[in-house]
N, C-alpha and C positions, 0 to 999 in steps of 0.2 A: 202748553208752555208759555210763560209770560215773557214779554219783551224785556231785555236787559235795560236797566236805567243807570246811565253813567253819572257818577257823582264824584267829581274830582279824580282822585287816584283810586277810586273804588267804584264797583257796580254791583248790582244784584241780579241773580239768576234764580228763578223759581223761589223767590223770597229769601235766598241766602246771599249774604254779602261776600263779594270777592275783592281781593286787594291786588293792585297792580304789582308786577314783579319789580324788583329793585333795578333791573336793567332797563326799564321803561319800554320793554317790548310788548307788554300786555300779557305776557305769560305768567300765570299764577304759580308761586312756589308749590302750593298744594298739588296742582295739576302735574307739575314736574316730578313731585315726589311719587305720585301714583304711577306716572310713566316710568320713573326710575325704579319703582318697586317691581314693575313688570320686567324691566330690563334686567334688574338684579335677579329675578327669578329665572330668566333665561340663562344668565351667567351661572346661576347656581346649578342648573341642569347640566350646562356644558362642563362646569368644573367637576361635577359628580362623574360625568362620563370620562373626563380626562383622568380623574382619580382612579376610576375602575380600570382604564387602560393601563395607567402606570402600575396599578396593583397587579394586573395580569402579567405585565412585563416583568415586574419584580418577582412574581411567582415563577414565571418561566426561567428568569435568570437564576433564581434560587434552585430550581430543579436542575438547570444546566450545570450550575456550580456543584450541586450535589452529585450529579452523574460524573462530572469531571473529577471530583474528589474521590469518588468510588473507583473510577478508572485509574487515577493516580495511585490510589491505595493498592489496587490490583497489580499495577506495574512494580510497585515497591517490593512485592513478594515474589518476583520472577527470578529464576536461576537458569543459566545457560550451561549445559554440560557438553563437553567436547571429548571425544575419544582420543586417547593419547597415540595409539597406533595409527600411522599414516595410512589413509585409504579406507579405514573402517568407517561405517556410518550406522547410526541408530535405525535408519530406514530398513536395514537388512535384518533386524532383530524381530523375533516373535513378540507382537504387542502384548500378549497375555503374560509371557514370561517377564517382559520388561516391567509390566504393571506390578507383578508379584515382587520383583526385585526392589522397586521403588517403595512399595508398601513395607517391605522388610527393613529397608535402610532408614526411611524418614517418616513412615506412616502414610495414611491415605491423603492424597493431594487433591487439588481442585481439578487440574487438567494438565495435559502434556502434549507437545506437538514436535514432530521432526521437521527441522528446517531444511532449506535447500542445500546447505553446505554439509548436511549430515549430522549437525549438532541437535541437541534435544533441549527444547524450552520447557521448563517446569514451572507451573503456577502453584505456589504454596498457599496454604490457608492463612498463615499468620507469620509474624516476624520470627517467632521461635522456631517454626519449622524451616523457614528460610535459612536461619543460622545453622541449622542441622544439615540442610541440603548442601550448603556451600562447602562443608567439610568432607563431603563424599569423595572418595578416590576410586571406588569400584562400583559399577552398575552392571548387573547381569553377568558378572564374571570378567568384565572388561575394565581396564584402567581408564579413568576419566579425569578431566580437569574442569572444575566448576567455578563460575564467576557470576557477578551481578550484571555485568555489561555484555552486550552482544557485539562482537567484532565483525565489522563489515569488510569483506574482501573485494578487491578489484582484480579483474582479469585483463591481461594485455598479451599482445603477440609480438614477438621479434622474429625476424627472418634472416637467413644466411647461416644457420647453424648446420654444419655438415652432419649427414646421417650417421657417421661413425663416431660422433660425439654423444655420449650418453646423457640423458636428462639429469641424472644424479650429479655428473660433473658440472653441468650448467648451473644447477641449484647451488652447489657448494662454492662456486667461483663468482657468483654475483656479489659485488662488494658494496654497492650503494643503495640497496633496498632490502627490506625484509621479505623473504619468499616463503610461501606456504607449500607450493606444489609447482612442478614443472612437467608438462606433458607434450610429447611430440604429436603434431597434427598429421593427419593422413590426407592423401590425395588419390584420386581415381585415375589410374593409368591403364588404358585398354581393358577396363572392366575389373581391374585388380586394385585393391586398396593398398597403397604403399606409403612409407614414411616420406614426409616432405622436408624441406629446409626450414620450416617454420615451427616454432614451439610456443605453446600457451603457458604463460606464467601467472600463477595465482598469488598476488601480492598480499602480504599480511599487513595492509594499511588501507586507509579509506581513499587516499588520493593516488591516482595513477601517475607514476613517474614518466617524464618525457623520454628519458634515456636510461639504459642500464649498462653497467660495465662488467664484462666478463674478462678477468685479467686486465690487460691493457686495451682490449677492444671495446668499442662503444657501439651500441645498437639502439636505433630508434624504436620506441614502444608505441604501438597503436592499440586502440580499444578492441578487446575480443568480443565479437558478435557471434553467438552460437548459431548453428544452422537451424532453420525452423523445423518443428516437429511435423513429419509427414506420415500419413497412414499408407501402408503398403497393401491395403485391401481396396479402398475406394480412391486412393491417391489424393485425397483432400489434405489440407493442412490444419494443424491445431489439435490433433488427437492421434492415437496409435491404433493398430489393428485389433488389439485385444478388446477395446471398448467400442469398436466401430459397428454401427448399425446400418451402414450403407451397402450398396451392391459391390460385388467383386468387379474390379476393372483393371485392365492392363495398363502399366505405365508407359508402354511404347505406342500402342495403337488405340487406346481407350476402349477396346473391346471388353465384353463382359466375360473375361476369363483370367486366369492367373498370369502373372508377369512373365513375358517372354514366349508364351504359347500362342504365338500369332500364326495365322495361315500364311503360306508363301505368297509373296507379292503384296502383302498388306502395307499400306502407307503409314508412316509415323504420324501420330496425332497427339497433341497434348490434351490430357484429361480436363485441365482447368481452363485454358484459354482457347482450345480448339485449333491452335496453330499447327502447321505441318513442318516447322523447322526441326532439324535433327537435334536431339538432346540426349543426355545420358542420365539415367536414374542412379543417383549415388546412395548406396545403403551405408549410412554412417554407423 
């Protein structure tokens, strides 16, 4: 390598003439361009990666929007059928006969599901079938009302209603709210389930009213919280005895025998917490 020879604002390296940069720093524009080219190549790689990420996100958003569109489209073809006769539920019908009845009325559908309130959710294939389904007034020999919207019901409890007042009278005389059902709640007295002074009201509206008026009397409404599901075989919560796979246990003493068949002198013991405090097993 030859030694650079400075000549004014230029010099030579390996026989090639270099010119000083315009800023007087001694940096050559050509050198900066080479460096800039490398930098630009780095930026190019980064930009490509960013573009790929943006493309992937776009593809994901497109797929999400596609799934949302499909879900929305599916929801558009849903019909809710409710039995007209009070107390009837689609859950008590033979699913095979129900399927045959739906096929006869509107043709083959995508799916159907019985809801908690006893109504039937029908997912139709297309808009034409949905229009045909909403006009149905009989399913499996039962009168029904069909709509595109699902009504949410709220349940509340009022107390102080004498046991000699029928639930039908209570329902007819509530003046400030729409009521779907009124049911008397039970209480365990000395091992016997008896009517209590409280009634459960199933309101035909989404918001629970603070008060209800029965005639000129005003009653405070509190939210109805149903009792937890308890298995009378293993005494655990969350399932029933029909589907229980646990051991038989007594609800009084935790022994491995049927409820109440305890030996004389056996101490009371809770199956779940192990406590010895007296308690009563309420069979709702």
